[in-house]
N, C-alpha and C positions, 0 to 999 in steps of 0.2 A: 504494500500500500504506500502511495506517495505520502510524504510528510509536508508539513507547513514550511514554506520557503522564505517566509518573511524575516527580515532583520528587524532589530529594535528600531522603532520610529520614535524620534525624540524631538519635541518642541522645546526650545529654550528661549523664554521671554520673547515670544514671537508676536509681532503686530502686523496684521494683514489688512490692506485696504482693497475695497471692491468698488472701483470707479467712483470714489468719493460718496457712494451711497451708503456704505456701511463699513465699519471697522471692527475687527477682532483685536482686542488689546491684551498684551502681556500674557500670552498663552504658554503655560508650562504643562507638558503632557508627555507621557511615555506609553507606547503600545508595544507589548512583547509578543513573540510568535504564537504562543498558546492562549492568547487572550481573545475574547470576542466581546465587543463593546456595544453599548447603547448610548447614543447622545440624546439627551432630553433637556427640557426646559420650557419656559413660557414662549408664546409667540413673539417673534422679533428679537429673540435672545442670541441668534446666530448659529442655531443648530445646523441648518443646511450649509451655512457659510463654512463652518469648521469641517464638515464632511467634504465640501468642495476643495478645501485646501489640501486634503489628503490626495485629491486627484490632480493637484497642480494648478488650481484656479486661484486667482488673487495675486496682488502685488505685495511682496514681503517688504515692509518698511524698516522693521527692526527685528533682531533676534535671528536664530538659525533653526533650520529643520534638517534633520539627518535621517537616512534610512527609508525615504519614500520609495516604494517600488515603482517600476516602470509600467508594469502591466496591471492596471487598476480597472476593475469592472464597476461602473457607476450607473446607478439608476436613480434619477431624481426628476421632479417636475421641471426644474430648470433645464436639465439636459434633454428632456422630452420636448420641451417647447423649442429649444434651439434646433433640434433635429427636424421638427415639423416646419419651422421657419426656413430652414435650409432647403427643404423640399419645395416650399412655396416660391422661393426665389428662382427656381428653375424656370418658372413661367416668365419672370422678368428678364431672364437671360436669353430667352428664345429669340431666334432670328428667322427669317424666311416665313414668318407667320405660322410656324408650326407649334401647336400647343403641346406642351409636355404632358404625358400621362402620369409622370411621377415614378418613383422607384417602387417596384413590386415588393411585397412582403418577403418573398423567398430570397431576393437579393439582399435585403436588409439583414436577414438572419444568417444566410449561409455564405455570402461573400466574406472572405477573411475569417471564417469561423474556425476556431481551434479544435473544437470537438463536435463534428457534424453528427455523430451518433447520438450524443446527448441532446443536441439541438432538435433532432427528429423526435426523440422521446418527449421532450418538453412541448414541442409543437402539438403533439397529439394530446398530451395531458392538459394543455391550456386551451384546447379546442380551436386551434387556428388552422387546421389542415385544409379547410375549405376556403381559406382566405389568402393562401400563399400567392395567388396570382393578382390579388387586388393591390391597388396603389396604397402605399403606406399612409399617405396623407388623407385617404378616404376612410380610414378606420375610425372607430369611436375612440374616445379618450381611454376607456378601459382596455380596448384591444391594442391600442398603441402602447399602453403600459405593459401589457403582456409581451409584446415584441421586445421592448427594452429589457425586460427581465430575462427572456430567453437569450438575447445577445450577450448580456453580462454573465449569466450562469455558464454559458458554453464557451466563454473566452479563455478558460483556464486562468483566471486572474490570480495574481499574487496577493491581492487584497480586494475583497468584495465590499462595496459601499452601497447600501440600499437606504434611500431617503423615503420614509413612509411607504415601504413596499406593500403593505397590506391594504392601503386605501383603495376603495373602488372595486375590490375583489369580492366575488360571491363566496358563500360559505365553503363550498366544495373546493374552489380554487385556492382559497386562503389556507385550508387544511393541507392541500397538496403542496403548496409552496413551503409552508412551515415544516412539513415532513422532509422535503428535499433539502432545505437548509440544515436541518438536524443531521442529515446523512453525510454532509460534507464538512462537518466541524473539524475533523481530524486532518483535513488537507487544505482548507481555505479559511484564513482569518477573515472575520467579518466585522464591519461597523454599521450599525443600523441607527437611523434617526427615527425616533418615535415620539409622537405627542401623547399617545395613550399608553400609560405605564402598564395597563393590564394586557397589552398585546405583546409584551416582552417574552421572547422564546426562553425556554428553560435552559438552553445551552449558553446563554449570555453569562459572562464571568465578571464584567465590570460595567459601571455606569459613570458617564460624565455629565455633569449638570452645568448648563450655561444660564446666565441671567443677563437681562438687558440693563445697561447703565444709561445715565442721562445722555440724551442725544442718540445718534445712530451708532452705538457702541455695544459690543457684546464681550463678556468675559467668561472664562471657565472658572466657575465658583469652587467646585470641588469634584473629586473623583472618589468612587466607592467600590470596594471589592465586594461583590455580591455574597461571598462566603462570610463576610462580617455581618452577622445577623442583626446586631443592634444598629449599625450604621445604615444598613439597607432599610430597616423599618423606619428609621428617622427620615431617610430620603423619601420613602413612600409617603410619609406623613406630610413632608414639605411640599411635594408635588400635589398632594391632595388639597392642601391649603391654597396653593397657587392656581390650580386649574379646575377645581370642583365647581359645579354649577350652583352649589349651595350658597345662599347669601347670609349675611349677618341676621340672626333671628330677631323678630320684632320684640318690642317691649311688652310687658304684661298690661293688657288694656284695662284690667281691673285695679291697677295700682300705678297710674301715671303720675309723673311729676307735675307740679303747677306750671302753667304755660308762661313763657317769657315773652316780653315785648320784642317782636322780630326786628324792630327799628332801633333797638338799643344794642350796644356791644355787650359781649359777655364780660369782658374785663377792660378796665381803663385805669392805667397808672399815670398820674400827673406828677412829674418831677420827684418820683419816688427815690428815697434815700435810706440806706441802711448804714448805720454808724455805731461803732463801739468805742466810746471815749473819743480820742482824737483820730481813730482809724476809720476811714470811710471805705466801706466795702462796695456799695452801689451808690453812684452819685447822679442824682437828678435824672432818673430814667423815665422817659415817656414811652408808653407802650399800650397799644389798643389791640385787643383780640376780638374780631367780629365773628358772628355766628357763621359756621361753615368755613372758616378761614384757618386751615391747619398751619401750625407753626413748629419750627425746630429751634430750640434754645440750646446754644452750645457755648463752650468756653472752658478754660483750664480750671484746675482745682483752685479754690480760694477766690474765684471771680464773683461769687454771689448767686449762682444758679439756684441752689436750694433755698437761699434767703428770699429770692424773688418769688419762688413757688409758695413759700410759707406766708408771704404777704397776701397772695391770692387766696389761699385756703383759710387764712385767719389764725394760723398757728404761730405767727411771729409777733412778739410783743410790740414791735414798732408799726404794726399795721394800722393802729389807731392814730398814730401821729403823722400818717401820710394821707395824701389825697387819693383814695382808692374807690373805684366804682366796680361792683361785682354783681352780676345777675339781677340788676334793677335796684340794688341797695347801695347807698352811699355809706361806706364803712364808718361806723361810729355813731350811727343814728338809731340805735336801739335794736338792731337786728341780732338774732342769736347766731352762734357759730353753726348750729345745725340747720338753720335756714339757708346758710351758704353751702354747707357741705353736701346737702341733698342733691345739688346740681353738679357735683364733682365725682368722677371716678379716679382713683389714685392707685398707682402701682409703683413700687420701689423695691430695692433689695432689702431694705429694712423691714418692709411689710412681710416679705417672704421669710425673713428670719423669725418674725413674730408668729407666723402662721404655722405652728408646730403641732396642732391638734391632729389626731389620727382619724379624722372624718373621711368619708368617701369623696372621690372626685366629683360626683354629682352634687353632693351636699356643699362642696366648696363653692360651686357656681351659685347654688341656691342661696348661700349665705350672703351673696351680694345684694339680695333683695332687702336684707335686714342690716347691712353694713356691720356684720358681726364676724368675728374670727371663730369659726365653728358654728354649729346649728343648735339653737336653744328654743326654737319655735317650730310648730308643726307647719310644714310647707303645703301649699295648695296644689291641686292637680295641674293647674295652669303653669305654676312655677316649675313643677317637675317636667312638664312638656317642653318648656323653653330651655331648661337645663339640658334635656336630651338633644335638642336642636343644636345647642352650642357644642356638645360633645361630638355630634355628627360632623359639624364644621371643622372641628379640630382633628378629626380622624381618631377619636378616642372613645367611640361608642362601646367597644369591648372592654374598656377599663372603667366604666361608670362606677362600679362598686369597689374598685381597688382603693386602698388607703392612700391619701394624699402624700403622707410622709414616706411612702415607699417608691414614689415616682422619681424619675430623673430630675435634676435641677431645672432643665429646660422645660419639661412638661409641667412642672409646678408653676413656672412663670407663665406659660400659656393659660393655664387654668385661672391664675390670679388676674390676668388681663380679661378673660371672659367674665370672671366675678365682678370686676370693675365696670364692665360694659352691660351687664345683664339688665340694668334699669335704663339703659340708653341715656346716660347723663349728658347734659349739654356740653360739658368739658371733661375730656379724659386726659389726665396728666400721667405721663409715663416717664418716670424719673430714672434715667440710666437703665432702661429695661433689659439691655443686653449685657450688663455688667456681670462678670463671672460665668458667662456662657461660652461653650466651645463654638467653633465655626458653624457646625450644623444646627445647633440649637439657636444660635443667633439668627441664622437664616429663617428658621421656623417662626421666631418672634417677629422679625421684620415682615414676613409674609402675612402674618395675622394683622399687623398694624396696617399694612396696605389694604387688606380687605375692609378694615374698619373705616379707613379714609374714603373708600368708595361710597359709603353711606352718606346720608344727608342730615341726620339728626344730631350727631356727635362731632364736636370740634376736637381735634387731637393736638395736644401740646407734648412734643417729643423732646426730651432733654438728654443731651449727651455731650461728650467732650470734643468730638471732632466734627467740624462743619462739613467735611467731605463725605461723612457717613450718612448719605441721603436716602430718603424713602420716597418711593413713587407716591404721588398724591399730596406731598407736603411741599408747598411752593414758597412759603414765607420763612425767613430766617432772621433770628436775632442773635448776634454774637456778643457776648460779654467779655471784657478784658479785665485782667487783674490789675487793681490799682497798686502803684508802687508806694 
C-alpha cells in the first residue's frame, strides 16, 4: 500500500494578501504527514483563504511557508467559479462567428487524469455516466461540483483540499463521498473546510479555528488535537456559541424591570473626580453612556477603571460628591442603592471568587433573578424555562445539574455572565471578564459577549487592560491613563 508522501508544511508568521480584498495575518501553523485537518470558523474569518494558500493562491507579504506540495487536489466554490468563467470566455475568444460548444465533461475529467480507473468508478458512483458528452458549462451547480470532486480525487494528489465538499450533495452521494475519503486516509493527507462542525468525518485528527478581526483580516486563533478530549469539547462549545441559531433568551415577562426614559442616557458623569488626599486618580472625567451604545473601558493598573465603575454602581464613597446621573436618578437625591443596582448586571473575578456555593449550574443562572449568591427562594416554572434556554445557548444543557464549583474556571465565568444577563439589565458591566482564563476559555467568553451585543435591550460596558483586545459589536472606547 502507498504511504503518505507529504513533508511537514510549516507556516511561520505568514501574512497573505488577496488582491487587497482580504488579508490573513501572522499565521503560525504546522501540518504533519499523518494528520488530517478541518479548518473552521465564522463567516468571513478566512477559512477558504487559508485553504487556498495551501494551493499556492495569494501574495505572501511576510513570513515563510515551507513544504507545500506541488500536486494539490483542490475543490472549492472559488475554483469552481473560475473554471466555469474560463469556459464562458471561450465564446468571447471565438472568431469566424463560430460558437463554442464548451469542453465536454469527459475531457474535463479524463484529460491529464492520473488515475483513469478510479475516475471511471467515481463517474459511475456520482451518477455522471450519462453526462460525459455534455458541455461542462451546461451542468447544474451540483453536477459541476461532482466533476470537480472526481478530478481532484483521481489526480493522485499529495494533498487533498476540499472546501465545503458536502454542500449540495444528496444523502446517498454524501455517504458515498465520506466513505471514499475514509478509504484513502492512509495514503492522502486531507484538509477540509467546514462551516458545520457536525459534518466533520471521524478520521479528522486536528482542527484549526480562524476568526475575523477588524477590517478584512483573518487570523488563526488556535489549533486543537482532536484526541485532546477537553480541548475538543471546548472548541465545540465555542463554535456552538458563534454559529448557533439560538438567540439570547428573553427576559421573564412576569418580572420586568421598571421602564427607563428612552430619551435619557443610562449614565452621565460630569467632571467626575476620584481623589485620595493629594493623589488624584481620575481627574474631571466627562462620560455619557447612551442606551444601546456599547463601550470598552481600558487602561493600565492604577488608572481608575474600577473606581469609575464603582461611581456608576454607587459602591464608591465619592459618588455623592460628584455630579452623576444614572438610570433617571441624579445621584444624591434620595435614591436607594438598590434602585440603581436593579438596572445593572455585574461580572468580575471577585464575584467568581465569592460564588463558592455548591449549587447546580441551572440554579446559578436562576439566582440572577434574585441577585443572590446561591438559591434561597423557590424558582418559578418560567425562570426554570429561561435558565434552560441560557444553558442551551451556552452548549451546557447536559450539565444543568452539575455542581457549579466542579466546573472549569471558564465555564463558571460563562454561567456568571448568563446570571448577570438573565433579567436583561439595561447595563451589563463586565469587569476584566477574561482575567485568569486560558486562550480557549477567553474565546468562549468573548463569543458570548458578542452574542449579547447583538441584542437591543442591554448596553455592554466591557472593561479590560488592552485597547487592542476588541469585541465585535463594541464600537465606542474610553481609554484611561494613569496619573503621575
